[in-house]
Every structure is written in C-alpha cells, then in structure tokens.
A tleap script that builds the chain and sets N, CA, C and O, in Angstrom:
source leaprc.protein.ff14SB
mol = sequence {
  NMET LEU ASP GLN MET LYS GLN ALA LYS GLU
  LEU TYR LYS MET GLN LYS GLU LEU ALA LYS
  GLU ARG ILE GLU GLU GLU GLU ASN GLY THR
  LYS VAL VAL ILE ASN GLY LYS MET GLU VAL
  GLU GLU ILE SER LEU ASN PRO GLU ALA SER
  LYS GLU GLU GLN GLU ARG ALA ILE LYS LYS
  CYS PHE ASN ALA ALA MET ARG LYS ILE GLN
  MET ASN LEU ALA GLN LYS MET GLN SER MET
  CARG
}
set mol.1.N position { 9.957 5.985 31.015 }
set mol.1.CA position { 10.842 5.110 30.269 }
set mol.1.C position { 10.105 3.847 29.812 }
set mol.1.O position { 10.255 3.413 28.670 }
set mol.2.N position { 9.315 3.268 30.706 }
set mol.2.CA position { 8.562 2.069 30.340 }
set mol.2.C position { 7.525 2.364 29.263 }
set mol.2.O position { 7.278 1.531 28.391 }
set mol.3.N position { 6.916 3.551 29.323 }
set mol.3.CA position { 5.937 3.931 28.308 }
set mol.3.C position { 6.588 4.008 26.929 }
set mol.3.O position { 5.997 3.582 25.936 }
set mol.4.N position { 7.791 4.544 26.869 }
set mol.4.CA position { 8.495 4.644 25.592 }
set mol.4.C position { 8.839 3.267 25.046 }
set mol.4.O position { 8.751 3.032 23.841 }
set mol.5.N position { 9.224 2.371 25.917 }
set mol.5.CA position { 9.540 1.013 25.483 }
set mol.5.C position { 8.280 0.314 24.981 }
set mol.5.O position { 8.314 -0.415 23.990 }
set mol.6.N position { 7.172 0.547 25.677 }
set mol.6.CA position { 5.902 -0.055 25.268 }
set mol.6.C position { 5.477 0.486 23.898 }
set mol.6.O position { 5.027 -0.281 23.047 }
set mol.7.N position { 5.614 1.793 23.678 }
set mol.7.CA position { 5.261 2.402 22.400 }
set mol.7.C position { 6.156 1.872 21.279 }
set mol.7.O position { 5.678 1.599 20.177 }
set mol.8.N position { 7.443 1.728 21.559 }
set mol.8.CA position { 8.368 1.218 20.557 }
set mol.8.C position { 7.999 -0.211 20.167 }
set mol.8.O position { 8.063 -0.577 18.993 }
set mol.9.N position { 7.616 -1.006 21.145 }
set mol.9.CA position { 7.207 -2.381 20.882 }
set mol.9.C position { 5.931 -2.410 20.035 }
set mol.9.O position { 5.816 -3.218 19.113 }
set mol.10.N position { 4.981 -1.536 20.346 }
set mol.10.CA position { 3.741 -1.463 19.583 }
set mol.10.C position { 4.004 -1.014 18.148 }
set mol.10.O position { 3.399 -1.538 17.212 }
set mol.11.N position { 4.903 -0.047 17.971 }
set mol.11.CA position { 5.253 0.420 16.630 }
set mol.11.C position { 5.898 -0.692 15.812 }
set mol.11.O position { 5.596 -0.861 14.631 }
set mol.12.N position { 6.779 -1.439 16.442 }
set mol.12.CA position { 7.441 -2.561 15.757 }
set mol.12.C position { 6.409 -3.601 15.320 }
set mol.12.O position { 6.463 -4.111 14.201 }
set mol.13.N position { 5.479 -3.906 16.209 }
set mol.13.CA position { 4.427 -4.875 15.906 }
set mol.13.C position { 3.560 -4.371 14.746 }
set mol.13.O position { 3.210 -5.134 13.846 }
set mol.14.N position { 3.220 -3.079 14.779 }
set mol.14.CA position { 2.407 -2.488 13.725 }
set mol.14.C position { 3.132 -2.528 12.375 }
set mol.14.O position { 2.508 -2.798 11.349 }
set mol.15.N position { 4.429 -2.264 12.365 }
set mol.15.CA position { 5.214 -2.317 11.135 }
set mol.15.C position { 5.197 -3.719 10.544 }
set mol.15.O position { 5.072 -3.880 9.330 }
set mol.16.N position { 5.322 -4.724 11.387 }
set mol.16.CA position { 5.297 -6.103 10.907 }
set mol.16.C position { 3.936 -6.449 10.320 }
set mol.16.O position { 3.850 -7.128 9.297 }
set mol.17.N position { 2.868 -5.979 10.974 }
set mol.17.CA position { 1.521 -6.233 10.463 }
set mol.17.C position { 1.305 -5.530 9.124 }
set mol.17.O position { 0.759 -6.116 8.189 }
set mol.18.N position { 1.733 -4.288 9.039 }
set mol.18.CA position { 1.578 -3.532 7.795 }
set mol.18.C position { 2.352 -4.168 6.647 }
set mol.18.O position { 1.879 -4.183 5.510 }
set mol.19.N position { 3.527 -4.688 6.936 }
set mol.19.CA position { 4.355 -5.297 5.893 }
set mol.19.C position { 3.646 -6.481 5.243 }
set mol.19.O position { 3.908 -6.799 4.083 }
set mol.20.N position { 2.755 -7.133 5.977 }
set mol.20.CA position { 2.039 -8.291 5.446 }
set mol.20.C position { 0.857 -7.897 4.563 }
set mol.20.O position { 0.370 -8.708 3.776 }
set mol.21.N position { 0.402 -6.665 4.693 }
set mol.21.CA position { -0.762 -6.226 3.926 }
set mol.21.C position { -0.405 -6.041 2.457 }
set mol.21.O position { 0.711 -5.656 2.109 }
set mol.22.N position { -1.385 -6.326 1.613 }
set mol.22.CA position { -1.227 -6.129 0.167 }
set mol.22.C position { -2.460 -5.403 -0.347 }
set mol.22.O position { -3.593 -5.786 -0.056 }
set mol.23.N position { -2.224 -4.369 -1.102 }
set mol.23.CA position { -3.302 -3.610 -1.724 }
set mol.23.C position { -3.198 -3.817 -3.231 }
set mol.23.O position { -2.147 -3.589 -3.831 }
set mol.24.N position { -4.301 -4.249 -3.830 }
set mol.24.CA position { -4.351 -4.454 -5.277 }
set mol.24.C position { -5.312 -3.450 -5.885 }
set mol.24.O position { -6.426 -3.263 -5.394 }
set mol.25.N position { -4.878 -2.814 -6.944 }
set mol.25.CA position { -5.733 -1.902 -7.690 }
set mol.25.C position { -5.677 -2.296 -9.151 }
set mol.25.O position { -4.609 -2.600 -9.684 }
set mol.26.N position { -6.839 -2.289 -9.800 }
set mol.26.CA position { -6.899 -2.671 -11.201 }
set mol.26.C position { -7.684 -1.632 -11.986 }
set mol.26.O position { -8.707 -1.129 -11.522 }
set mol.27.N position { -7.201 -1.322 -13.161 }
set mol.27.CA position { -7.838 -0.352 -14.054 }
set mol.27.C position { -7.598 -0.791 -15.485 }
set mol.27.O position { -6.455 -0.926 -15.919 }
set mol.28.N position { -8.671 -1.010 -16.208 }
set mol.28.CA position { -8.568 -1.332 -17.639 }
set mol.28.C position { -7.650 -2.534 -17.901 }
set mol.28.O position { -6.893 -2.542 -18.872 }
set mol.29.N position { -7.721 -3.541 -17.034 }
set mol.29.CA position { -6.913 -4.740 -17.216 }
set mol.29.C position { -5.477 -4.631 -16.745 }
set mol.29.O position { -4.720 -5.597 -16.839 }
set mol.30.N position { -5.092 -3.468 -16.240 }
set mol.30.CA position { -3.747 -3.248 -15.697 }
set mol.30.C position { -3.853 -3.297 -14.180 }
set mol.30.O position { -4.751 -2.689 -13.599 }
set mol.31.N position { -2.936 -4.022 -13.535 }
set mol.31.CA position { -3.018 -4.217 -12.087 }
set mol.31.C position { -1.701 -3.843 -11.424 }
set mol.31.O position { -0.623 -4.127 -11.946 }
set mol.32.N position { -1.807 -3.197 -10.258 }
set mol.32.CA position { -0.652 -2.848 -9.435 }
set mol.32.C position { -0.900 -3.405 -8.038 }
set mol.32.O position { -1.985 -3.239 -7.482 }
set mol.33.N position { 0.109 -4.066 -7.471 }
set mol.33.CA position { 0.034 -4.590 -6.109 }
set mol.33.C position { 1.143 -3.930 -5.297 }
set mol.33.O position { 2.312 -3.955 -5.682 }
set mol.34.N position { 0.755 -3.337 -4.160 }
set mol.34.CA position { 1.704 -2.657 -3.276 }
set mol.34.C position { 1.546 -3.248 -1.879 }
set mol.34.O position { 0.429 -3.510 -1.432 }
set mol.35.N position { 2.672 -3.455 -1.191 }
set mol.35.CA position { 2.590 -3.984 0.171 }
set mol.35.C position { 2.539 -2.849 1.191 }
set mol.35.O position { 2.644 -1.675 0.836 }
set mol.36.N position { 2.382 -3.205 2.430 }
set mol.36.CA position { 2.251 -2.233 3.506 }
set mol.36.C position { 3.495 -1.418 3.775 }
set mol.36.O position { 3.435 -0.416 4.488 }
set mol.37.N position { 4.624 -1.828 3.218 }
set mol.37.CA position { 5.859 -1.045 3.346 }
set mol.37.C position { 5.993 -0.071 2.182 }
set mol.37.O position { 7.038 0.550 1.990 }
set mol.38.N position { 4.912 0.052 1.406 }
set mol.38.CA position { 4.839 0.951 0.259 }
set mol.38.C position { 5.827 0.567 -0.832 }
set mol.38.O position { 6.419 1.423 -1.490 }
set mol.39.N position { 5.992 -0.740 -1.008 }
set mol.39.CA position { 6.850 -1.273 -2.063 }
set mol.39.C position { 5.968 -1.921 -3.126 }
set mol.39.O position { 5.006 -2.618 -2.804 }
set mol.40.N position { 6.298 -1.688 -4.383 }
set mol.40.CA position { 5.555 -2.313 -5.474 }
set mol.40.C position { 5.960 -3.781 -5.532 }
set mol.40.O position { 7.142 -4.104 -5.651 }
set mol.41.N position { 4.979 -4.655 -5.448 }
set mol.41.CA position { 5.241 -6.091 -5.512 }
set mol.41.C position { 4.976 -6.655 -6.901 }
set mol.41.O position { 5.619 -7.613 -7.330 }
set mol.42.N position { 4.020 -6.047 -7.596 }
set mol.42.CA position { 3.630 -6.616 -8.882 }
set mol.42.C position { 2.991 -5.552 -9.763 }
set mol.42.O position { 2.252 -4.693 -9.282 }
set mol.43.N position { 3.280 -5.619 -11.041 }
set mol.43.CA position { 2.601 -4.810 -12.046 }
set mol.43.C position { 2.240 -5.750 -13.185 }
set mol.43.O position { 3.110 -6.417 -13.744 }
set mol.44.N position { 0.962 -5.802 -13.527 }
set mol.44.CA position { 0.495 -6.610 -14.646 }
set mol.44.C position { -0.108 -5.675 -15.681 }
set mol.44.O position { -0.980 -4.866 -15.363 }
set mol.45.N position { 0.352 -5.786 -16.911 }
set mol.45.CA position { -0.120 -4.910 -17.975 }
set mol.45.C position { -1.174 -5.597 -18.824 }
set mol.45.O position { -1.230 -6.824 -18.897 }
set mol.46.N position { -1.999 -4.800 -19.456 }
set mol.46.CA position { -3.000 -5.284 -20.395 }
set mol.46.C position { -2.390 -5.181 -21.791 }
set mol.46.O position { -2.217 -4.072 -22.296 }
set mol.47.N position { -2.061 -6.295 -22.422 }
set mol.47.CA position { -1.396 -6.245 -23.727 }
set mol.47.C position { -2.275 -5.655 -24.827 }
set mol.47.O position { -1.776 -5.263 -25.882 }
set mol.48.N position { -3.582 -5.593 -24.581 }
set mol.48.CA position { -4.488 -5.040 -25.582 }
set mol.48.C position { -4.602 -3.520 -25.478 }
set mol.48.O position { -5.128 -2.879 -26.388 }
set mol.49.N position { -4.122 -2.947 -24.400 }
set mol.49.CA position { -4.203 -1.496 -24.208 }
set mol.49.C position { -3.006 -0.821 -24.872 }
set mol.49.O position { -1.925 -1.398 -24.982 }
set mol.50.N position { -3.227 0.407 -25.308 }
set mol.50.CA position { -2.124 1.174 -25.909 }
set mol.50.C position { -1.136 1.582 -24.818 }
set mol.50.O position { -1.430 1.469 -23.628 }
set mol.51.N position { 0.009 2.044 -25.228 }
set mol.51.CA position { 1.036 2.485 -24.277 }
set mol.51.C position { 0.483 3.595 -23.383 }
set mol.51.O position { 0.695 3.585 -22.171 }
set mol.52.N position { -0.225 4.548 -23.985 }
set mol.52.CA position { -0.782 5.664 -23.223 }
set mol.52.C position { -1.845 5.190 -22.234 }
set mol.52.O position { -1.900 5.677 -21.105 }
set mol.53.N position { -2.685 4.250 -22.645 }
set mol.53.CA position { -3.701 3.710 -21.738 }
set mol.53.C position { -3.054 2.977 -20.573 }
set mol.53.O position { -3.507 3.096 -19.435 }
set mol.54.N position { -2.000 2.221 -20.850 }
set mol.54.CA position { -1.302 1.503 -19.785 }
set mol.54.C position { -0.651 2.477 -18.817 }
set mol.54.O position { -0.707 2.280 -17.603 }
set mol.55.N position { -0.034 3.528 -19.347 }
set mol.55.CA position { 0.612 4.527 -18.487 }
set mol.55.C position { -0.413 5.183 -17.562 }
set mol.55.O position { -0.168 5.340 -16.366 }
set mol.56.N position { -1.561 5.565 -18.121 }
set mol.56.CA position { -2.609 6.180 -17.292 }
set mol.56.C position { -3.116 5.207 -16.239 }
set mol.56.O position { -3.321 5.584 -15.086 }
set mol.57.N position { -3.319 3.948 -16.638 }
set mol.57.CA position { -3.833 2.946 -15.705 }
set mol.57.C position { -2.840 2.681 -14.580 }
set mol.57.O position { -3.234 2.584 -13.417 }
set mol.58.N position { -1.567 2.565 -14.911 }
set mol.58.CA position { -0.542 2.324 -13.878 }
set mol.58.C position { -0.527 3.485 -12.893 }
set mol.58.O position { -0.509 3.275 -11.680 }
set mol.59.N position { -0.535 4.698 -13.410 }
set mol.59.CA position { -0.503 5.878 -12.545 }
set mol.59.C position { -1.727 5.903 -11.625 }
set mol.59.O position { -1.604 6.144 -10.424 }
set mol.60.N position { -2.900 5.652 -12.198 }
set mol.60.CA position { -4.131 5.669 -11.412 }
set mol.60.C position { -4.127 4.566 -10.350 }
set mol.60.O position { -4.492 4.814 -9.200 }
set mol.61.N position { -3.722 3.368 -10.722 }
set mol.61.CA position { -3.668 2.243 -9.780 }
set mol.61.C position { -2.668 2.507 -8.664 }
set mol.61.O position { -2.966 2.292 -7.489 }
set mol.62.N position { -1.486 2.971 -9.035 }
set mol.62.CA position { -0.439 3.230 -8.048 }
set mol.62.C position { -0.901 4.274 -7.034 }
set mol.62.O position { -0.761 4.077 -5.826 }
set mol.63.N position { -1.450 5.382 -7.526 }
set mol.63.CA position { -1.903 6.443 -6.619 }
set mol.63.C position { -3.028 5.971 -5.710 }
set mol.63.O position { -3.039 6.298 -4.524 }
set mol.64.N position { -3.969 5.213 -6.245 }
set mol.64.CA position { -5.074 4.703 -5.427 }
set mol.64.C position { -4.567 3.740 -4.356 }
set mol.64.O position { -5.014 3.796 -3.210 }
set mol.65.N position { -3.641 2.862 -4.722 }
set mol.65.CA position { -3.086 1.911 -3.753 }
set mol.65.C position { -2.307 2.637 -2.658 }
set mol.65.O position { -2.405 2.280 -1.484 }
set mol.66.N position { -1.543 3.644 -3.036 }
set mol.66.CA position { -0.779 4.397 -2.035 }
set mol.66.C position { -1.718 5.117 -1.064 }
set mol.66.O position { -1.449 5.168 0.136 }
set mol.67.N position { -2.812 5.669 -1.576 }
set mol.67.CA position { -3.785 6.325 -0.688 }
set mol.67.C position { -4.356 5.326 0.311 }
set mol.67.O position { -4.502 5.638 1.493 }
set mol.68.N position { -4.680 4.124 -0.164 }
set mol.68.CA position { -5.241 3.107 0.740 }
set mol.68.C position { -4.230 2.697 1.806 }
set mol.68.O position { -4.588 2.550 2.974 }
set mol.69.N position { -2.979 2.513 1.414 }
set mol.69.CA position { -1.935 2.162 2.386 }
set mol.69.C position { -1.792 3.270 3.418 }
set mol.69.O position { -1.698 2.996 4.614 }
set mol.70.N position { -1.775 4.515 2.968 }
set mol.70.CA position { -1.639 5.643 3.894 }
set mol.70.C position { -2.835 5.735 4.835 }
set mol.70.O position { -2.674 6.046 6.015 }
set mol.71.N position { -4.037 5.467 4.318 }
set mol.71.CA position { -5.225 5.481 5.173 }
set mol.71.C position { -5.152 4.367 6.211 }
set mol.71.O position { -5.492 4.584 7.374 }
set mol.72.N position { -4.715 3.178 5.806 }
set mol.72.CA position { -4.557 2.070 6.753 }
set mol.72.C position { -3.572 2.447 7.851 }
set mol.72.O position { -3.822 2.194 9.030 }
set mol.73.N position { -2.462 3.046 7.466 }
set mol.73.CA position { -1.447 3.457 8.432 }
set mol.73.C position { -2.018 4.493 9.401 }
set mol.73.O position { -1.809 4.399 10.610 }
set mol.74.N position { -2.736 5.476 8.869 }
set mol.74.CA position { -3.321 6.512 9.724 }
set mol.74.C position { -4.320 5.908 10.711 }
set mol.74.O position { -4.346 6.293 11.880 }
set mol.75.N position { -5.141 4.964 10.249 }
set mol.75.CA position { -6.106 4.326 11.137 }
set mol.75.C position { -5.401 3.540 12.237 }
set mol.75.O position { -5.829 3.565 13.391 }
set mol.76.N position { -4.341 2.854 11.891 }
set mol.76.CA position { -3.606 2.081 12.904 }
set mol.76.C position { -2.934 3.013 13.915 }
set mol.76.O position { -2.881 2.712 15.107 }
set mol.77.N position { -2.425 4.139 13.431 }
set mol.77.CA position { -1.795 5.103 14.340 }
set mol.77.C position { -2.841 5.700 15.294 }
set mol.77.O position { -2.561 5.930 16.471 }
set mol.78.N position { -4.040 5.945 14.770 }
set mol.78.CA position { -5.116 6.484 15.612 }
set mol.78.C position { -5.506 5.493 16.704 }
set mol.78.O position { -5.799 5.884 17.834 }
set mol.79.N position { -5.506 4.225 16.361 }
set mol.79.CA position { -5.916 3.203 17.332 }
set mol.79.C position { -4.883 3.022 18.445 }
set mol.79.O position { -5.197 2.466 19.498 }
set mol.80.N position { -3.664 3.485 18.219 }
set mol.80.CA position { -2.619 3.363 19.244 }
set mol.80.C position { -2.815 4.356 20.374 }
set mol.80.O position { -2.305 4.157 21.477 }
set mol.81.N position { -3.532 5.399 20.111 }
set mol.81.CA position { -3.683 6.459 21.130 }
set mol.81.C position { -4.572 6.082 22.244 }
set mol.81.O position { -4.784 6.875 23.161 }
savepdb mol mol.pdb
quit
C-alpha cells in the first residue's frame, strides 16, 4: 500500500514537471510551441510562405515536437523504475 502511494506521489510530481516543459520547433519561419501536457501553446506563421508551405511546416513542427515530448515522458518513466 505504501509503495502505491509513493508511486502515485512520484507520478504527480512528474506530471507537474512535464507541464512546465516547452518544446519549440521551427521550420521555414513557422514555429510551433507545445507544452509537456501535449497542448499547443503557440503557432507563429511565416507571412512570406505560401499556404501550402505553412501547412507542411506546421505539420512537420507539430509532429517533431510531439515526438520530443513523448521521448521526454518515456525517459522520465524509465528513471522511475
């Protein structure tokens, strides 16, 4: 029972730490910022890029940022063991 309480406390602490993290990805002047809770905080567009270029850049930035957040989460989970 105490082990479960300790794990729950560690998970809560880890969630709070992750929520503070911010991952920024930039491509062709377009930037996406995602926090550790996997929420989009900011999107900045390049006004000189075409609509199609902006769409590709947003998609690429978003996917790269999500991969980094997931890797951070996996590393933190590994360190708990």
